C-alpha positions in Angstrom: 84.9 82.3 79.4 84.1 85.1 77.1 82.4 86.9 80.1 85.8 86.4 82.0 87.6 88.1 79.0 85.4 90.7 78.8 85.7 91.9 82.4 89.4 91.9 82.0 88.9 94.1 78.8 86.8 96.5 80.8 89.4 96.8 83.5 92.1 97.5 80.8 89.7 100.3 79.5 89.1 101.8 82.8 92.9 102.3 83.0 93.4 103.4 79.5 90.3 104.6 77.7 91.3 105.5 74.5 92.1 101.4 73.5 90.5 100.8 69.9 88.6 97.9 69.3 90.5 96.5 66.9 93.7 96.4 69.4 91.1 94.9 72.1 90.4 92.2 69.8 93.9 91.7 69.2 94.6 91.2 72.9 91.5 89.3 73.4 92.9 86.8 70.9 96.1 86.2 73.1 94.3 85.7 76.6 93.4 82.3 78.2 91.2 81.8 80.8 92.2 79.5 83.5 90.1 78.3 86.8 91.5 77.0 90.0 90.2 75.3 93.0 90.5 76.5 96.5 93.8 75.7 98.1 95.2 75.3 94.4 98.6 76.9 93.4 98.9 79.4 90.6 102.3 79.9 91.4 105.0 77.7 93.5 108.4 78.8 94.9 111.4 77.4 92.8 109.3 77.6 89.5 109.1 80.2 86.8 105.9 82.2 86.4 104.3 81.3 83.2 101.2 83.5 83.2 100.7 86.8 84.3 97.4 86.5 86.2 94.4 89.0 86.2 91.9 87.8 89.0 88.4 87.9 87.9 86.4 86.2 90.7 88.2 84.9 93.7 91.3 85.7 96.3 94.8 84.5 96.3 97.2 85.0 98.9 101.1 85.4 98.2 103.5 84.1 100.6 106.9 82.6 101.1 108.5 79.9 103.6 111.2 81.3 106.1 114.2 79.2 107.2 112.0 77.6 110.4 109.2 76.5 107.7 107.0 79.3 108.6 104.6 80.7 106.0 104.9 84.6 105.8 102.2 86.2 104.0 103.1 89.0 101.9 99.9 89.9 100.2 96.1 89.1 99.3 94.9 90.0 95.8 91.3 89.8 95.2 89.0 90.7 91.9 90.4 93.3 89.4 93.9 92.4 90.8 97.0 90.7 89.4 98.7 87.4 90.9 102.1 87.6 90.2 105.7 87.9 91.3 106.3 90.3 88.8 110.2 90.7 89.0 110.4 86.9 88.5 107.8 87.0 85.8 109.6 89.5 83.7 113.0 88.1 84.1 112.1 84.3 83.8 113.5 83.2 86.9 112.3 80.9 89.6 110.2 82.4 92.1 110.6 82.8 95.6 106.7 83.0 96.7 103.9 80.8 96.4 100.5 82.3 95.1 97.8 80.1 96.5 93.9 80.4 95.8 91.9 81.0 99.2 88.9 80.7 97.2 88.0 79.2 93.8 89.5 81.7 91.4 89.2 82.6 87.9 92.1 84.0 86.3 92.6 85.7 82.8 96.2 84.8 81.8 98.7 86.1 79.5 102.5 84.9 78.7 105.2 87.0 79.2 105.8 86.6 74.9 102.3 87.7 74.5 102.5 90.6 76.7 105.6 91.8 74.7 103.9 91.2 71.5 101.2 93.5 72.7 103.7 96.1 73.7 105.1 96.1 70.5 101.6 96.5 68.8 100.5 99.6 70.5 101.9 102.4 72.8 98.3 102.3 74.7 99.1 98.6 75.9 102.8 99.8 76.9 101.3 102.5 78.7 98.6 100.2 80.5 101.6 98.0 81.4 103.8 100.6 83.2 100.5 102.1 84.8 100.2 98.1 86.3 103.9 98.1 87.1 104.1 101.4 89.0 100.8 100.3 90.8 102.6 97.2 91.9 105.8 99.0 92.6 104.1 101.6 95.0 102.2 98.8 97.1 105.2 97.0 97.4 107.1 100.2 98.8 104.1 100.9 101.0 104.2 97.5 102.5 108.1 97.6 103.3 107.7 101.2 104.8 104.8 100.0 106.9 107.1 97.8 108.9 109.4 100.6 109.0 107.2 103.6 110.1 104.1 101.9 111.7 103.1 100.1 114.6 101.5 96.6 114.2 98.2 98.3 115.6 98.7 101.2 112.9 99.3 98.4 110.3 96.1 96.5 111.4 93.9 99.7 111.4 95.3 100.4 107.5 94.5 96.8 106.7 90.8 97.3 108.1 90.5 100.7 106.2 92.1 99.8 102.8 91.1 96.2 102.6 87.9 95.8 104.9 86.0 94.1 102.2 88.6 91.0 102.7 88.5 91.0 106.5 86.0 88.2 106.5 87.4 86.2 103.6 90.8 85.5 105.1 91.9 83.6 107.9 93.0 85.2 111.4 96.5 83.1 111.0 97.0 84.6 107.6 96.2 88.0 108.8 98.7 87.6 111.6 101.3 86.7 109.3 100.5 89.5 107.0 100.6 91.9 109.7 103.8 90.4 111.2 102.6 89.5 114.6 101.5 86.7 116.9 97.7 85.7 117.5 97.6 87.0 120.9 99.0 90.5 119.9 96.3 91.0 117.4 93.8 89.6 119.8 95.2 92.4 122.3 95.0 95.0 119.4 91.6 94.4 118.8 90.4 94.6 122.2 92.3 97.8 122.8 90.4 99.4 119.7 87.0 97.6 120.9 87.5 99.9 124.2 88.5 103.0 122.4 
């Protein structure tokens, strides 16, 4: 558990290097380490997200279920990333998303109340929170724009380029769902790329 918290604090220092030891100690006292098995849910649709989860090790998938009962994957989050439906978390309203572990996953967790307490304690923490929120926003915007401006093949090539380390850790069905294409279409895209 101590190692997991240390990993989180190192990540925090890498973003905001000017954090004092006393502030880090105050933050560490509010952190909780939680471990989940493969297929466990960190968050279920219809529930309020109680914790912001920093992934120390493992991999999670965020998805929703459409009106036809099909799962639509919106993101994959590996080590050193956050598992969150951030807008629902900060407003304490029920989420529309599921966040499920694709591998055994260890989280360092912080409640919203603790997060607010830490923000009030130091402008450095508030800056860290802003930078993380901006990163989440930029990634969401990039995802939306990928469906507006890119073809399925371009989305696939981007995934391979940006998230190549995840390729062998996720199923093809989850990848197809994330890319917004049928499995046959992905097969055609992969064959076309292989023959280039």
